[in-house]
N, C-alpha and C positions, 0 to 999 in steps of 0.2 A: 691697241686691240681691246675690244670689250671683254670683260670676264663673263663667266656664265651667268652670274646674278644680273649684271647689267643687260646681258643679251636677252634674258628671259623677260625682264621688265619692259623691254621695247616691243614685245609681242602680245598678242591676246593671251589671256590667262590660261586658256585651254589649248593653245597651239603647241605643237611639238617644239621643244627648244632647238634652235638652229645647230647647236653643238651636237645634239643627239642625231639629228638628220645627217650631219656631216660624218659622224661615226658610222652610221648605217651605210651611207654611200661608200665609205672607205672599205668596210667589211665586204660589200658587194664587189668592189673593184679588185680586191685581192683574193676573192673567193674563199673567205674565212667563214664557213658555215657555223662553227661553234660560237664565234663572236657575234654573228648576225642573230643567232637564236637567243643569246644572252641579252642583246639590245632590244629585241622585239618581244621577249617574253613578258616584261612588265607592262607593255602597252595595251590599251583597250583596242578591240577589233576595229572600232570606228577610227582610231588614230592611224592604225596600219592601213585602213582603206584610204584615208586622206593622203597618206604618204604615197601609196600606189598611184592615186589619181594625179599627183603632182609630178610624178616621174615621167620621163619620156619612155616610149615603148621598149627600147632596147634595155635600159636599166631595169624597167619593171619586169621584163622577162627573166633577166639574170637573177633578180631578187627572189622571184617565185620559185625558180628552179633550185636555187641555193637553199631556200627555206625548206623545201622538200616535204616530208611527211608531217612536219609540224604545222603545216598550213591549217588554220582554223576556219571551219565553215562559216562562223559568224562574220568573218571578213567579207565573204561573198555577199552576205545579206546587207552589209553596210556600203558596198560599192554602188556607184551610180549605174543605172541600167545599161547605159551605152558602153560601159567598160567591162561589165560582168562577162559578156560573151568572149571577149578577148582573153580575160584571165582564165576562164574555164578551159579555153582552148589550149592554154599553156600547161595546165595541170595534167599530170599523168592519170590514167584511170584509177590506179591504186590510191593516189593522193586525193583525188576527187571523191572516191568512195568513202575514205576515212573522214573527209571534211564534212560531208553532208549527212553522215550516219546519225549524228547526235543532234541535228537540228529539229526544231518543232515542225509540225506538218505545215503550218502557215508560212514559215520561212522557206521551206522547200518549194511550196507552190509559188511563192514570190520569185524564187530563183528561176524556175523552169518555164513560167508562163510566157515570157518574152524571148525565149531562146529558140533557135532553129531546131528542127526535129532530131537531127543527129545528136546534138548536145542535150536535148531533153532526154533522149534514150540513155545517154551516158549517165545522167544523174539518176534516172529512175532505175536503171540496172544496178546502181550502187546500193539501193535500198533493199531491205528485207521484204518479202512478199506482202506481209500485212501492211507495212508502211507504204509500199508502192500502191496498194489498193486504196488506202486512205487518200493519198495525194491525187491519184487519178479520179477519185470521186469528187474531190474538191475542184479539180480542173473541169469537171462536167458542168459546174455552175457558170452562169454568164460572166464574161469579163467585167471587171470593175464592180462586182457584186459582193454582198456580205459573205456568200458561200466561198468566194476566192480568198477573202480576208481571214476567215475564221481558222482557228486551230482545232483539231479534232480531239486533242487531249483535254478532257473535262473531268472535274471531280464532282460526282453526283452522290446524292443520298436520298432515300425515300422520305417523303414529307412527314411520316409518322415517327421518324427516329428521334432519339434524345441526343443531347450533346455528347454524353458518354459513348453511345453507340457510334457516333460519327468519328470521335477521336480514336476509338479502338480500330475502326475501319482504316483511317488514315495511317495509323502506326503499322498496321499489318499489311498494307498494300505494297506489292512488289514494285510497281511503277507509278510514280506521280509526276505530273508536269514539273519542269524545273522551276517555273514561276506560276503561281496562281493566287488569286485574291479572294475568291468566293467558293463556297460549296453550293452547288445548284440543287435545290430541292425539286424532286419530280414526283408526279403521281404514278399510279400503276401502268399507265400507257405511255410513260416517258415524256409527258408534257411538263415543261418547267413551270413551277408555280411560285418560286421565291428564291432569293439569294441570301446566304448567310456569310458575313465577312469573317475572315479568320480571326480578327481581333475579338469580335463578340463571341465567337466559338470558344476561343481559348480563355476568355474571361468569364465564362458562365459555368455554373455548377453542372455536374454530370447528369443530374436528373431533369434538367430543364429541357422542354420540348424545343426542337429546332425551329418549328413554326413561330414559337414565341419570341425568338431573337432575330427573325428575318428582317431585312432592310425594308423601309417604307417605300422607297423608290425602286421600282422593278420594271425594267423595260426588256421586252422580248424582240429580237431582230429577225425578220423574215430573211431566209437565205438568199432570196432573189432581190433584196433591197439594194439600191445603188449605194456604192461605198461613200459617196459624198453625203448622202442622207444619213448614213451610219455615223460618220464623223460629226455631223451637225448634232445628232442625238446625244453623242457622248459629251460634246461641248455644252449643249443646252441643259442637260440634266445632270451634269457632273458625274458621269458614270466612270467606274473603274474597270468593270467588265460586264458583259451582257451575253446571255445565252442566245444561240442562233437556232431557229426552228425551220423545218421543211414545210411543204405545202399543207401537211396535215397536222402541223403544230408540234411535231415530235422534235426532241432535242437532237441536234446533229453536230454542234460545236459551240465554241465560245469565242468572242472577240474581246481583246484586252485593250487597255487605254493606249499602250505604246503603238499598236497598229492603227488605231483610230486617229491618233495625233499625227502619225506619219502621213496618213491620207489627207488630213486637214492641211498639213504643211505643203503637200503636193498640190492641193487645190489652190492655195495662196500663190505658190510659185507659178502655176499655170496661168492664173489671172494676170499676174505681172507680165509674164512672157507674151500672153495673147494681146495685151494692151499695146505692146511694142511690135506685134506681128512676127514674133519669133517663137511661137508656141511649140514648134516641132523639134526644137533643139534640146538634146538630152544632156549634154555635158561639155565641159571645156576640152575634153579629150577628143572630140570629133575632129576629123581633118578638115582642111580648108574647103575642099571641093564639096563635101557633104553640107557644111555650114552655108556655103554660097547658094547651093540648090534650094535649101529651105527658106532662105531670106528673099530670093528673087521674086516669088509670086506677090508678096505684099509690097515690095518695092515697085512692081509693075502697077499695082492698084494705086499706090500713091502717085506714080508718074501720071496716070490718067487723070487723077484729081488735080494735079498741078497743071495739066493741059487745060482743063476746064477753067481754072483760075486765070490762066493766060488768055483764054478766049474772052473772058469777061473784061480783062484789062484792054484787050484789043478793041473792044466796042467803044472805048473812050480814048482812042489814040489821039484824036484831034484835041481833046481837052488837055491831055498830058503835054502835048507839043506846045500848046498855048500857055500852059502854066507848069513849067518844069519842076517847081517845088513839090508838086503832087507826087512825083516819082520818089522823092526822098522821104516823104511822109507815109506812103502806102504801107511799107513793112511794119510800121508802128501799129496801125489799125489791125492788120492781120495777126501780128504776133500777140497783141494784147487779147484779142478774141480767142486765139488758139490756146493760150495759157489759161484763160478763164474757163474755156470749155473743158480742158483737161482736168482742172480742179473739180468741177461738177461731175464729170464723167467718172473720175476715180472714186469719189464718194458714192455715186450711184451703183457702180459695179460691186464695190465692197458691200454695200447695204443689201443688194440683191443676193449676193453669195451667202450672207449671214442671215437672210430672211428678215432683216429689219425693215426693209422697204416692201410693203404689201399693198393690196388693194385698199385696205382701210386707211392708210396714211399717204398714199401716193400723191393725191392732189394737194395736201398740205405741204409736202416736201417740194413739189413743183412750185407752189406759190412762194415758199421761202427762198428757193433758188432764184426765182424771178426777181424778188425784192433785193436779194443780195447782188444780182447782176446789175440792176438799176442803180443801187447805191454805189457800187464800185465803178460803174460806168460814169456816173456824175462826178465822182471824185477824180478819176483819171482824165475825164474829159476836161475838167477845169485845169488840171496840171498841164496836160499836153496842149490844150487849146491856148493857154497862156504862153507856153514855150513857143508855139508856132507864131503867135502874134509878135513876140519879142524877136525871134530869128528872122522873120520875113516881113515884119512891119505891115501886117495885113490882118485887120480884125475879122474880115470876111473869111479868110483862110482858117483862122483860129476857130471860128464858129462852125465851119464845115467839118473840120476834123473832130471837134468836140461832139457834134451831133452824131457823126459816124461811129465814134467810140461808144456812145450810149447805146445806139442801135445794135452794134456788134457784140457788146458785152452782154446785153439782154438776150440776144440770139444765142450766144455761147452758153449762157446759163441754162436756157430752155433746151438747147440741143444736148448739152452734157447730161442732163437728167432724163430728157424725153427719149432720146435714141436708145439707150440701153433698156429702158422700160418697155418700149415698143418691141424691140428685138426679143426680149425675154418672153413677152406675151405671145409672139408668133412662133416660139420654139427655137429661135436661133440663140447662139452663145453671145451674150452682150459684151463679154470681155474681148472676144475675137474680132468682132466687126465694128464695134462702136467707135474706136479711135479714128478710123478712116472717115466714117460718116460725119463725125463731129468736126474734124479738121477741115474737111471739104466744105461743110456748111458755113463755118466761120470765115474761111478764106473767101468764098463766093459772096457772102453777105457783106463782109468787110470791104472788099474792093468795090462791089456794086454800090453800097451806101455812100462810101467816100467819094468815088468818082462821079456817081450820079448827082449827089448834092453839089459837088464842085461844078459840074456842067450847068446846073440850074442857077447857082448863086454867083459863080465867078465869071462866067462867060456872058 
């Protein structure tokens, strides 16, 4: 048996040790609440959330009930959306109230926005009247907007203050956000005008004017801005936090880098899932029936694409019957084209998401992908054509598959870059629909070029 040191070395550096997981499971099995609390107390809420996600529903329910009033609201924030509703349903109203009471407003909004109305009310009822009003106001902003992301707890100071006045204000304030990075300077009408980092604030003399130590880079986020655009701004301008303003430019909240990076991570995850046609899946905890229902639509689309490819092959039935070797070589042409198209497609979708692919450089990128497609097509045409010649002792067959590969690799490169660009221009999601279009294009062109050339050259 491995000792604990060896056990830990076999895992990710940040994964829970298997021995710890076993001890937690044992505490749950024997109903030892004191031991469970002792084991969970030193763990980060994210680790406890991971533990809950990996458990089956029965053990998860037992752990939550045994944990009782010690359940931390931050655990709910770390859980996958698909599991939150189940966990909240297990918590008693008293435990739920205690769990959400100390959360920042943005975390509470994130919790309630995807829940059903009864569970939304359960969480809102647990809040004090002032906190409930803040959360309900945030929920009034459009879904996936900066207004939903922001937290309402903001540290502000008049733009004419000195460092000393700001420090005295911070020290005397009864309530400050648990974490904040800037003091937002505002004019008399509550319009944000600058940010001052805590580092520069604490490192400056008391008589220094706050405007004199403000950051050079200052971005204001409209509350109605799409959250994807907000995440892009944080990544592009290396922001730590940014004030959020309403339609009249008044300060209504602040977005911090942790929330922006969470959105950016979600955007990346959505792109990957959409490329595979499983964009609606929320977590590994979903049951088999729900997962099957979500995957069926795109499998149907792929089925119709495969039927089209079969129809193209059917047009050349006589050619295949006369030259049986074609049937063995057809998958090579389609597979090489599909893989080349996926490479170009992945690069294009990522570049569109990061705004690196724009109107200014799109034609240069298309030309580059076309050249790459031709170069790779010629390389693999030489290899596969030579292999076909050796296997079937037919120079004509080698030339046919070589020419078909060049045509299909070029088509794949152009489709891989062109399809997502066109879809993005017409307002469709390039990550969601591109994969099917590119695969269908390369399959149809690959079979048509190969079998068409074979019909002309070999018969």
